[in-house]
C-alpha positions in Angstrom: 101.0 133.5 133.2 100.3 136.3 130.7 99.9 135.3 127.0 103.3 136.8 126.3 104.8 134.8 129.1 103.3 131.6 127.7 105.0 132.4 124.4 108.4 132.9 126.1 107.9 129.6 128.0 107.2 127.8 124.7 110.4 129.3 123.2 112.4 128.0 126.2 111.0 124.6 125.8 111.6 124.6 122.1 115.2 125.5 122.7 115.5 122.4 124.8 113.7 120.2 122.2 115.8 121.5 119.4 119.0 120.8 121.3 117.8 117.3 122.3 116.9 116.5 118.6 120.5 117.4 117.6 122.2 115.4 120.3 119.8 112.4 120.7 118.5 113.7 124.0 115.2 113.2 125.8 112.0 113.3 123.7 109.8 116.4 123.7 107.0 115.0 125.9 109.6 114.2 128.7 111.1 117.7 128.3 107.7 119.3 128.6 106.9 117.3 131.7 110.3 118.1 133.3 109.9 121.8 132.6 106.6 122.1 134.4 107.7 119.9 137.2 110.2 122.6 138.1 107.6 125.3 137.7 104.8 124.4 140.0 103.4 127.9 139.8 102.1 127.3 136.3 98.4 126.3 136.4 96.7 123.7 134.3 95.5 126.2 131.7 99.0 127.6 131.4 100.5 124.2 130.9 97.9 123.3 128.3 98.4 126.6 126.4 102.2 126.3 126.4 102.2 122.7 125.4 99.8 123.6 122.5 102.2 126.4 121.4 105.2 124.1 121.5 103.7 121.3 119.4 102.1 123.7 116.9 105.5 125.3 116.4 107.2 121.9 116.0 104.6 121.0 113.3 105.1 124.4 111.6 108.8 123.8 111.0 110.2 121.4 108.4 114.0 121.2 108.9 115.4 121.5 112.4 115.1 125.2 113.4 118.0 127.3 114.5 116.5 127.7 117.9 113.2 127.9 119.8 112.7 131.6 118.9 113.0 130.9 115.2 110.5 128.0 115.5 108.0 130.3 117.3 108.5 133.0 114.7 107.6 130.4 112.0 104.3 129.8 113.9 103.8 133.6 114.2 103.8 133.8 110.4 100.8 131.5 110.4 98.9 132.9 113.5 98.2 136.7 113.5 97.6 136.6 117.3 101.2 135.8 118.1 103.4 138.7 116.7 101.9 141.3 119.2 102.9 139.0 122.0 106.6 139.5 121.2 106.3 142.7 123.3 109.5 142.8 125.4 107.4 142.6 128.6 109.2 141.4 131.8 108.3 137.7 131.2 107.6 137.9 127.4 109.8 137.5 124.4 111.8 140.4 122.9 110.2 142.3 120.1 110.7 140.9 116.6 113.6 142.6 115.0 113.8 144.0 111.5 114.6 141.2 109.1 114.6 138.6 111.9 114.3 135.2 110.1 111.8 132.5 111.1 112.6 128.8 110.7 111.8 127.2 107.4 108.4 125.6 106.9 107.8 122.2 105.3 107.1 118.5 106.1 110.6 117.5 107.2 114.3 118.0 106.3 114.6 118.0 102.5 116.3 114.6 102.2 113.5 113.0 104.2 110.7 114.7 102.2 112.3 113.2 99.1 112.6 109.8 100.6 108.9 109.9 101.6 107.9 111.1 98.1 109.9 108.2 96.7 107.7 105.9 98.8 104.5 107.5 97.5 103.9 109.7 100.5 103.4 113.3 99.2 100.6 115.9 98.9 97.7 115.3 101.2 99.2 112.0 102.4 102.3 113.8 103.6 100.4 116.7 105.2 98.3 114.2 107.2 101.5 113.0 108.9 101.5 116.2 111.0 97.9 116.2 112.0 96.8 115.4 115.5 96.1 111.8 116.4 92.9 110.7 118.1 93.0 108.4 121.2 92.2 104.8 120.4 91.3 102.1 122.9 91.4 98.3 122.6 88.7 96.6 124.7 90.4 93.7 126.5 88.5 90.5 125.6 89.9 88.8 128.7 87.8 91.1 130.9 85.2 92.8 128.7 83.2 92.9 125.5 83.0 96.0 123.3 79.2 95.6 122.7 78.4 95.6 126.4 81.2 97.6 128.0 79.9 100.7 129.9 82.3 103.6 129.6 82.0 107.2 130.7 81.9 108.2 127.0 80.7 105.8 124.2 83.5 106.3 121.7 83.3 105.6 118.0 83.4 102.0 116.9 86.5 101.1 114.7 87.1 98.5 112.1 89.2 96.4 114.5 86.8 94.2 116.4 87.8 95.6 119.8 88.6 99.2 118.9 87.0 102.4 120.1 88.0 106.0 119.3 87.9 109.1 121.4 89.1 112.7 121.0 92.7 113.4 121.7 93.2 114.3 125.3 90.4 112.2 126.7 91.4 111.3 130.2 90.8 107.5 130.0 93.5 106.8 132.5 91.1 108.2 135.2 88.3 105.7 134.2 87.6 102.6 136.3 87.6 100.5 133.1 91.2 101.5 132.4 92.4 101.0 136.0 90.7 97.6 136.0 92.3 96.5 132.8 89.1 96.3 130.7 90.6 98.7 128.1 94.1 99.5 126.9 95.3 102.5 125.0 96.4 101.3 121.5 96.4 102.9 118.1 93.9 101.4 115.6 96.8 100.6 113.3 98.6 98.7 116.0 95.5 96.7 116.8 95.2 95.8 113.1 98.9 94.7 113.1 98.1 92.3 115.9 95.1 90.9 114.0 97.5 90.1 111.1 99.4 87.7 113.4 96.2 85.5 113.5 97.2 84.2 117.0 94.9 81.4 118.2 94.3 79.7 121.6 96.8 76.9 122.2 99.5 78.2 119.8 103.1 79.1 120.5 103.6 82.8 119.6 106.7 84.9 120.0 106.6 88.7 120.1 110.3 89.2 119.3 110.5 93.0 119.9 107.9 93.3 122.6 109.0 96.6 124.2 106.5 97.6 126.8 104.1 94.8 125.7 101.2 96.6 124.1 101.0 94.2 121.2 101.8 91.2 123.5 98.7 92.0 125.5 96.5 92.1 122.4 98.0 88.7 121.4 97.2 87.3 124.9 93.6 88.4 124.5 93.3 86.8 121.0 94.8 83.5 122.5 92.3 83.6 125.3 95.1 83.1 127.8 95.8 79.6 126.4 99.0 78.5 124.8 102.6 79.8 125.0 103.2 83.5 124.5 106.8 84.8 124.7 107.5 88.5 125.0 111.2 89.2 124.3 113.3 92.3 124.0 116.8 93.6 124.7 115.6 96.7 126.6 115.3 95.8 130.2 113.5 99.0 131.2 110.8 98.7 128.5 110.2 95.0 129.1 109.9 95.5 132.8 106.7 97.5 132.2 104.9 94.5 130.8 104.5 92.7 134.1 102.3 95.2 135.9 100.3 95.8 132.6 99.8 92.0 132.1 98.6 91.7 135.7 96.1 94.5 135.3 94.9 93.0 132.0 94.5 89.5 133.5 97.0 88.1 130.9 98.5 85.3 132.9 100.2 83.2 130.2 103.0 85.6 129.1 106.6 84.6 129.5 109.1 87.5 129.4 112.6 86.9 128.1 115.3 89.5 128.3 117.7 89.1 125.4 121.4 90.0 125.1 121.9 92.4 122.1 123.6 90.4 119.3 122.8 87.1 121.0 119.0 87.1 120.6 118.9 83.7 118.8 120.8 82.1 121.7 118.3 83.5 124.2 115.4 81.9 122.3 117.2 78.7 121.2 114.7 76.5 123.0 112.0 77.8 120.6 113.9 77.2 117.4 111.6 75.8 114.8 108.8 75.6 117.3 106.7 78.8 117.0 103.4 78.8 115.2 103.8 82.6 114.7 106.5 85.2 115.3 105.7 88.9 115.4 108.6 91.2 114.4 107.6 94.7 115.4 111.0 96.0 114.4 112.8 99.2 115.5 112.5 101.8 112.8 112.5 105.5 112.0 109.0 106.0 113.3 107.9 108.1 110.4 104.4 106.7 110.9 104.1 108.2 114.4 104.7 111.9 113.6 101.2 112.8 114.6 102.2 111.9 118.1 105.9 112.7 118.0 106.4 115.4 115.4 109.9 116.3 116.6 111.0 112.7 115.6 111.5 113.9 112.0 114.4 116.1 113.3 116.2 113.2 114.7 116.8 111.2 111.5 119.6 111.1 109.0 120.3 108.8 106.1 122.8 106.8 108.1 120.2 106.1 110.7 117.9 104.6 108.1 120.7 102.4 106.8 121.2 101.1 110.4 117.5 100.5 110.9 117.3 98.5 107.7 120.2 96.3 108.8 118.6 95.7 112.2 115.3 94.8 110.5 117.1 92.3 108.2 118.8 90.7 111.2 115.6 90.4 113.2 113.8 88.8 110.3 116.5 86.2 110.0 116.3 85.4 113.7 112.5 85.2 113.5 112.7 82.8 110.5 114.7 80.4 112.6 112.0 80.3 115.3 109.1 79.5 113.0 108.0 75.8 112.6 107.3 74.4 109.1 103.9 75.6 108.2 104.1 78.5 110.6 104.0 82.2 109.9 106.0 85.4 110.4 104.5 88.9 110.6 106.8 91.9 110.0 105.6 95.3 111.2 107.2 98.7 111.2 105.7 102.1 112.1 107.4 103.6 109.1 106.1 104.8 105.7 109.5 104.4 104.0 109.8 101.5 101.6 113.4 101.1 102.8 111.9 99.9 106.1 108.9 98.0 104.7 108.4 96.7 101.3 112.1 96.5 100.5 112.9 94.5 103.6 110.3 91.8 103.2 111.2 91.6 99.5 114.8 91.0 100.4 113.7 88.4 103.0 111.6 86.4 100.5 114.3 86.6 97.8 116.8 84.9 100.0 114.4 82.1 101.2 112.6 80.1 98.5 110.8 78.0 101.2 108.9 81.1 102.3 106.0 82.8 100.5 104.1 86.0 101.1 100.5 86.0 102.4 98.5 89.1 102.1 97.2 90.1 105.6 93.4 90.0 105.7 92.7 93.3 107.2 89.7 95.7 106.8 92.0 98.8 106.1 95.2 99.4 104.3 96.5 99.3 100.7 98.9 96.9 99.1 102.5 98.0 99.1 104.9 95.4 97.7 104.3 92.1 99.5 102.4 93.7 102.3 99.9 96.3 103.3 100.4 99.9 104.3 98.3 102.0 106.7 98.6 105.8 106.5 97.1 108.6 108.5 95.8 110.2 105.3 94.0 107.2 104.0 93.2 105.1 107.0 93.3 107.6 109.9 95.7 105.4 111.8 99.4 105.8 112.6 101.5 104.8 109.6 102.4 101.1 109.5 103.8 98.6 107.0 102.5 95.1 107.7 103.6 91.9 105.9 103.0 88.3 106.6 105.0 85.3 105.3 104.5 81.6 105.6 107.1 78.9 105.9 106.6 75.8 103.7 105.6 72.6 105.5 
């Protein structure tokens, strides 16, 4: 592909990504993969170059752009090498017309920027949300030890006791250590959220919103494969991924429970009042993950935030019913909005006088309400809110 053809390909992909953002369609990474699956002629260098253009253009736009061309024109205002490539060549984009408008720059749609600023995410903290995330690994204690594990690259040691960091794009999935389950890909902030649970061998621990099971596997390692560990979710497809991952990791004590939406408490009734710890990694806006999914900021609206908050409140109530007297609940969202963090745990505690907040003992993060907040700008992790509450004996 010529450089101009790469720009045109990026514009076509951006068209699809903008349309999907407006209609709730497939995420950008899937659209990119599908695009090149249908264009086998594109070599690896072309694929990398087009993908880079796409994500740079997404990050350059604040509100949802008019279309892919407007998004690329925004990037062209920041990169002097791009305007000459709008050359009208057979596979390139048409020349830039007089007065043709580029998409608006910024962090996000205006209402969302205001919401983040109201949650003390502005300036450098806000700009860091659109940086590029590194690749973090968690060494699986069930199979390896960070101090002695021999990897193809050494990695930087992180504050989490099993964490290692590598440059973005490191092909760890090709390493024997990954194939054999000695390491798992997991953001540093996510590892710290698991540490906040304080899971111990022999306990009964429930991962209420387990999804694909990344945090469940970390809990299994902390529990040394001893005790009862329940991974539950309402999403059959996501939960089905846990089995093969657990087998690879050597985590043999996990029980998966598929829940009916709206009837989660019934599905876990046998654990009512029995759990030593419940992790609520609740569905949220994902504002803390924009470094990885920058187009996610185009998919939100105020009504979605209201719905997320209601779901979070409901899940916290379900989790509270599972915790034994003297047990603990850990609430986690990958959001930097107080409406999905500090405000939710405050509402939970205000309604339950038999519960009290416990500050998570973590090496990173800053206090935010009754919990801690990790941010890309301050902690170089994905953005997380983490709170822990204990039930009175």
